[in-house]
N, C-alpha and C positions, 0 to 999 in steps of 0.2 A: 496483561501488559497493553497499554495502547501505543500503537506507531503512527507516525505520519510517514507517507510516502510521497516524495517530490519528485519533480521532472518526469512524470509519466507522459507517454505519447498522447496527444489530444484525442486520437481515435480508440484509445484503450477503453475496455468496458469493464464494469464492476465485477462481472462473472469471473472475467481473467484476471483480475487482481486478487479475488477470493482464491482461485485456484493456485496462483503462485504461492500464497501464503500457506494454503492447506498442505502442501507438499512437505512443510516444516512442522507442522502442528495443527492442532485445532485451534479454529477461530471463533470468537464470540460473535463478532460483527464486521462488517465491510462495507465502508462508505465511500463511493467516489465522488468528489465535488463536481457539481454540473452547474454551468451557467444557466440561470432561469430564463434569460431572454432567447438564448440561441440554441439551448439543449445540448451544447458541446461541453465536454470535460473541460475543467480549468487546469489539469495537469497534476493534480494532487488527491490524495485521499487519506482515509484513516483506516487501520486494521487494528482489530483488538483481539490479541492472542488470548486463549484461555489460561495458558500457564505461564508465569513469567520467564522461566527459562526458554520457552519456545519463542519468546519475543526477543530476547537477548541473541539466541541462533538466527532468528530471521535478520537481525540487525548485522550480525557477522557474515552471514551467508549472501544477503541480497544487496546490501549497500555497495554502490559502485558498480553493479552488474548492469549490463544494457539490455534494453528492451527497444528493439528496432535501432534507430540512431541515438536514443537517449540513454544516457547514464543516470540511473536512478539513484536517489539518496533516501535511506530508511534510517529513521531515529525514533528514540523514546518521544511521545507527544507530551506536551505540557498542557493540552486540552482536558478538561475533565468530563 
């Protein structure tokens, strides 16, 4: 199940994003979206969970949690 994670801190790293979701289940991929010009995170990314129920658990456990000052949003991605 592919998830989109929104409202991440701009200094958040892809490795930290992967570790956050690995606590819930196996991940297939993790991509933090980076601005090509500045090299700084755009504040969102995609995580693909290996199992659909782990994706649902990630949404239930992580949506609305705080990372630093930011309350993140986690939902199913419509991106293929």
